[in-house]
Every structure is written in C-alpha cells, then in structure tokens.
C-alpha positions as CSV (number, residue, x, y, z in Angstrom):
1,M,12.3,18.9,-104.9
2,R,9.0,19.7,-103.4
3,I,9.1,16.3,-101.8
4,L,12.7,17.0,-100.1
5,A,11.8,19.7,-98.9
6,A,8.4,18.5,-97.2
7,L,10.3,16.0,-95.5
8,D,12.3,18.4,-94.2
9,N,9.4,20.3,-92.5
10,R,8.1,16.7,-91.4
11,I,11.5,15.9,-89.5
12,V,11.7,19.1,-88.1
13,I,8.9,19.4,-86.5
14,V,9.5,15.7,-84.9
15,S,12.3,17.0,-83.4
16,I,10.7,20.1,-82.2
17,S,7.4,17.6,-80.6
18,G,10.6,15.2,-79.3
19,L,12.7,18.4,-77.2
20,I,9.3,19.4,-76.0
21,I,7.9,15.6,-74.4
22,L,11.8,15.6,-73.1
23,I,11.6,19.3,-71.8
24,F,8.1,18.8,-70.1
25,Y,9.2,15.6,-68.6
26,S,12.2,17.2,-67.0
27,Y,10.4,19.7,-65.6
28,I,8.1,17.5,-63.7
29,T,11.1,15.3,-62.4
30,L,12.8,18.2,-60.9
31,N,9.4,19.9,-59.6
32,N,8.5,16.7,-57.8
33,Y,5.3,16.0,-59.2
34,P,3.8,13.5,-57.1
35,P,3.8,10.0,-58.8
36,R,1.0,7.5,-60.1
37,F,-0.9,5.3,-57.7
38,S,0.9,2.8,-60.4
39,D,4.7,3.7,-59.7
40,I,3.8,3.2,-56.0
41,H,3.8,-0.2,-54.9
42,P,3.8,-0.9,-49.9
43,P,6.2,-3.2,-48.7
44,P,5.9,-6.7,-48.9
45,S,4.9,-6.7,-44.8
46,S,2.2,-3.7,-45.5
47,H,-1.8,-4.9,-45.6
48,C,-2.7,-1.9,-47.7
49,A,-4.4,-1.6,-51.0
50,L,-2.5,-1.3,-53.9
51,D,-4.3,1.8,-55.1
52,F,-2.4,5.1,-54.3
53,I,-5.5,6.8,-52.1
54,S,-5.9,3.5,-50.1
55,Q,-2.3,3.4,-49.1
56,V,-2.0,7.3,-48.2
57,N,-5.2,6.2,-46.0
58,C,-4.0,3.1,-44.7
59,L,-0.8,3.9,-44.3
60,S,-1.4,6.5,-42.2
61,N,-3.9,5.0,-40.1
62,H,-1.5,2.7,-39.0
63,S,1.0,5.4,-37.9
64,L,-1.7,6.7,-35.9
65,G,-2.4,3.7,-34.5
66,S,1.2,3.2,-33.5
67,N,1.2,6.6,-31.9
68,E,-1.5,5.7,-29.6
69,I,-0.6,2.6,-28.5
70,G,2.9,4.7,-27.8
71,I,0.8,7.1,-25.6
72,G,-1.4,4.7,-23.9
73,K,2.2,2.6,-22.9
74,E,3.7,6.1,-21.5
75,S,-0.1,6.8,-19.7
76,R,-0.1,3.6,-18.1
77,Q,3.4,3.8,-17.1
78,A,2.8,6.9,-15.7
79,Q,-0.8,5.2,-13.8
80,Q,1.0,2.2,-12.2
81,Q,4.3,4.8,-11.2
82,Q,1.9,7.0,-9.6
83,Q,0.0,3.6,-7.7
84,A,3.9,2.4,-6.6
85,Q,4.4,5.7,-4.8
86,A,0.7,6.0,-2.9
87,N,1.7,2.1,-1.9
88,Y,5.0,3.6,-0.9
89,A,3.4,6.4,1.1
90,V,0.0,4.0,2.7
91,K,2.9,1.4,3.8
92,N,4.7,4.2,6.2
93,G,1.8,5.6,6.9
94,T,0.5,2.4,8.4
95,A,3.8,1.3,9.9
96,L,3.7,4.5,11.8
97,E,0.2,4.1,13.1
98,R,0.9,0.3,14.1
99,S,4.0,2.3,16.4
100,G,1.2,4.7,17.9
101,N,2.6,8.2,16.0
102,L,-0.9,8.7,14.0
103,K,-0.1,12.4,13.2
104,E,3.2,11.4,11.1
105,A,0.9,8.6,10.0
106,I,-1.8,11.4,8.9
107,K,1.3,13.0,6.7
108,Y,1.8,10.3,4.5
109,Y,-1.3,9.1,4.3
110,D,-2.3,12.6,2.9
111,K,0.8,12.1,0.7
112,A,-1.2,9.0,-0.8
113,L,-4.4,10.7,-1.1
114,Q,-2.5,13.6,-3.3
115,L,-1.9,10.4,-5.4
116,E,-5.1,8.5,-5.4
117,P,-7.5,11.3,-4.4
118,N,-10.8,9.0,-4.6
119,D,-9.5,5.8,-3.4
120,P,-12.0,4.9,-0.9
121,D,-10.2,2.5,1.3
122,L,-6.9,5.6,1.7
123,I,-10.2,8.1,2.6
124,V,-11.5,5.7,5.6
125,M,-7.5,5.3,6.8
126,K,-7.3,8.9,7.1
127,G,-10.6,8.9,9.1
128,D,-9.9,6.0,11.5
129,A,-6.4,8.1,12.1
130,L,-8.7,11.2,12.9
131,F,-10.6,9.5,14.8
132,H,-7.7,7.9,17.3
133,I,-6.5,11.0,17.6
134,R,-9.8,12.4,19.1
135,N,-10.6,14.2,16.0
136,Y,-14.0,13.3,15.2
137,T,-15.0,15.7,13.0
138,G,-12.2,15.4,11.0
139,A,-13.3,11.6,11.0
140,I,-17.0,12.0,10.0
141,K,-16.1,14.2,7.1
142,Y,-13.7,11.4,5.7
143,Y,-15.9,8.9,6.3
144,D,-18.7,11.2,4.8
145,K,-16.3,11.4,1.6
146,A,-16.0,7.9,1.5
147,L,-19.4,6.7,1.5
148,A,-20.5,9.6,-1.2
149,I,-17.8,7.6,-3.7
150,Q,-19.2,3.8,-2.7
151,P,-22.2,4.0,-0.5
152,N,-23.1,0.7,-1.5
153,S,-19.7,-1.5,-0.6
154,R,-19.3,-3.8,1.4
155,G,-17.9,-1.9,4.4
156,S,-20.2,0.6,4.1
157,T,-21.7,-0.6,7.6
158,G,-19.4,-0.1,9.4
159,I,-18.2,3.2,8.1
160,K,-22.0,4.4,9.2
161,E,-21.1,2.8,12.6
162,A,-18.0,4.6,13.3
163,I,-19.6,7.9,12.2
164,G,-22.4,6.7,14.7
165,D,-19.8,6.4,17.1
166,A,-17.8,10.0,16.3
167,L,-21.8,11.3,16.8
168,Y,-21.6,9.8,20.3
169,L,-18.6,10.7,21.8
170,L,-19.2,14.7,20.4
171,G,-22.4,14.0,22.2
172,K,-24.5,14.2,19.4
173,Y,-26.6,11.2,20.5
174,N,-29.6,12.2,17.9
175,E,-27.6,11.9,15.0
176,A,-25.6,9.1,16.1
177,I,-28.8,6.9,16.4
178,R,-30.1,8.1,12.9
179,S,-26.7,6.7,12.0
180,Y,-26.6,3.2,13.7
181,D,-30.0,2.8,12.2
182,K,-28.8,3.2,8.7
183,A,-26.2,0.4,9.9
184,L,-29.0,-1.8,11.4
185,A,-30.8,-1.3,8.0
186,I,-28.4,-3.1,6.7
187,Q,-27.2,-5.7,9.6
188,P,-30.2,-6.0,11.7
189,N,-28.9,-8.3,14.1
190,N,-25.4,-6.6,14.6
191,P,-24.4,-7.0,18.5
192,D,-22.3,-4.2,18.4
193,L,-24.8,-1.7,16.6
194,L,-27.5,-2.9,18.8
195,I,-25.5,-2.4,22.0
196,N,-24.4,1.0,20.6
197,K,-28.1,2.1,19.7
198,G,-28.9,0.9,23.1
199,N,-26.2,3.7,25.0
200,A,-27.4,6.2,22.5
201,L,-31.3,5.9,23.6
202,L,-29.5,5.5,27.2
203,H,-28.1,9.3,27.0
204,I,-31.4,11.2,25.7
205,A,-32.9,9.3,28.6
206,N,-34.9,7.0,26.7
207,Y,-34.9,4.2,29.2
208,S,-37.5,1.8,27.5
209,G,-35.8,2.1,24.1
210,A,-32.2,1.3,25.2
211,I,-33.4,-1.7,27.0
212,K,-35.5,-3.0,24.1
213,Y,-31.9,-2.6,21.9
214,Y,-29.8,-4.5,25.0
215,D,-32.5,-7.1,25.0
216,Q,-32.4,-7.6,21.0
217,A,-28.3,-7.6,21.6
218,L,-28.7,-10.5,24.7
219,T,-30.9,-12.3,22.2
220,V,-28.3,-12.3,19.4
221,A,-25.0,-12.9,22.3
222,P,-27.0,-13.9,25.1
223,N,-23.0,-13.7,26.9
224,N,-22.5,-10.1,25.8
225,V,-21.3,-8.1,29.0
226,Q,-21.9,-4.9,27.2
227,A,-25.5,-5.4,26.8
228,G,-25.8,-7.2,30.0
229,E,-24.4,-4.0,32.0
230,G,-26.3,-1.7,29.6
231,K,-29.9,-3.4,30.6
232,K,-28.7,-3.0,34.5
233,L,-27.9,0.9,33.6
234,A,-31.1,1.3,31.7
235,I,-33.2,-0.4,34.3
236,M,-32.2,1.3,37.2
237,A,-32.3,5.0,35.4
238,Q,-35.6,4.4,34.5
239,Q,-36.6,3.5,38.0
240,K,-35.1,6.2,39.5
241,S,-36.9,8.3,37.1
242,A,-40.1,6.7,38.4
243,N,-39.4,7.9,42.0
244,N,-39.0,11.0,41.4
245,S,-41.8,11.8,39.0
246,T,-43.5,10.3,41.9
247,K,-42.4,12.7,44.5
C-alpha cells in the first residue's frame, strides 16, 4: 500500500510539473518574447553573420546604407534640375544680350544667380552686362565678387583689366592704373594692357610714363594704331606742358 501511495504521489508531481512547463511555454509564446539567435536565420542572399547580435547590427547598417543611397540620389537629381534651370536662364540671357536687350538679359542672369549664386562665370556675365549699359560701379562690384571666388583663375587677368577699364571710365585713373598693374603682373607683354595703362597715365599728365608704356606696346605690336596715336598725343602734350612752363 505504501508503494502504491508513493507511485500516486510521483504521478501527481510529474503531472503538475508538465502543466507548469506547458503554461510557461504558452506565456512566452503569447507575450512575444524575443527568439534566441539560434532560431533566426538570415535570408540566402544576406552576407550577415549567423549570431543574433551581428545580424541585428548588419541588417540595420544595410538598411541605413540603402536610405543614404536613396537620399543621395534625390540630392543629385535636385542638383541636376537646379543646374538645368540655371542653364535655361543663362541661354535666354545670352540670347537677349546678343540682340541688344541688356536690361532683360540681366533679369535672366539674376534668375540664374539665384540658383547658382557662387558661379564665377555667371557673376562675370552679369558684370559684363552692367558694364555695357554703363553701370560701371555695378560692374566692378560683380567683377570683385568673381575674383574673390577664384582669384587665380585663367580669366582673372581679363577681369582685372575690366575693373581697370570701368575705373578709367569713371574717371578714377589712379585706381585704374593699380588694377592694370595687377593684370600686367600676370601678362606683362599684353599690348592692350600696356596701352590702357598708357592712356590712364596720359590723363593724369604723366606724359613720360605714358610714352614709356606706349613704346612697350609698340615693341610687342609694332603696327598697333592705338599705341602709335597714344604716343603722338603724349609727346604733343609733353611739349605743350614744357612750353607753358617756360613762359
């Protein structure tokens, strides 16, 4: 009888233990406990490691990379669209400038500059248009801005010469000479620059200096009419000044 009673007790304990295990398993399943890493398997195409932590990090990074690629693509598309709009505005502006409609051309250059505000070529184009409508102060402003962006570009000599020309036309001859000197430091044998500096020197009554630069221009370009005429005027003015000083 004792043996039977002991067996009955064991059967009850086993039954209770099994019931507890079943309840615990159901609780885990219903509450969505995170699975073990051994229960997770990456897809066949995945290059991630088999352990759970590595998979989480790997897959997260992979998703982040995909998002970055998508954002980069959108950014490039936006830049391309912006560039296309700027090119369209420039095309219209240059067509209007060729037809002589400079004020309308400037409006299109402004539209392009709103899209590409730091494009030195666009900035110079607006400066040139302002120069041609005799807004020399405005032209200088844009030329200076272009030089600030690309001070040593291949076109910097021409921009410095244009600044000198604008200053010359404003009657600021000493400032024009300084701008021509900057350009001559790069291209010392440029006949146009030499003549322009000679003209500015002539206007401030530095006749010997003017003759010197006209001669340099004639050395480089012996048949240059402007240099020859400028030298004649400088010599005549020098002689007249000498005659007045002796009276």
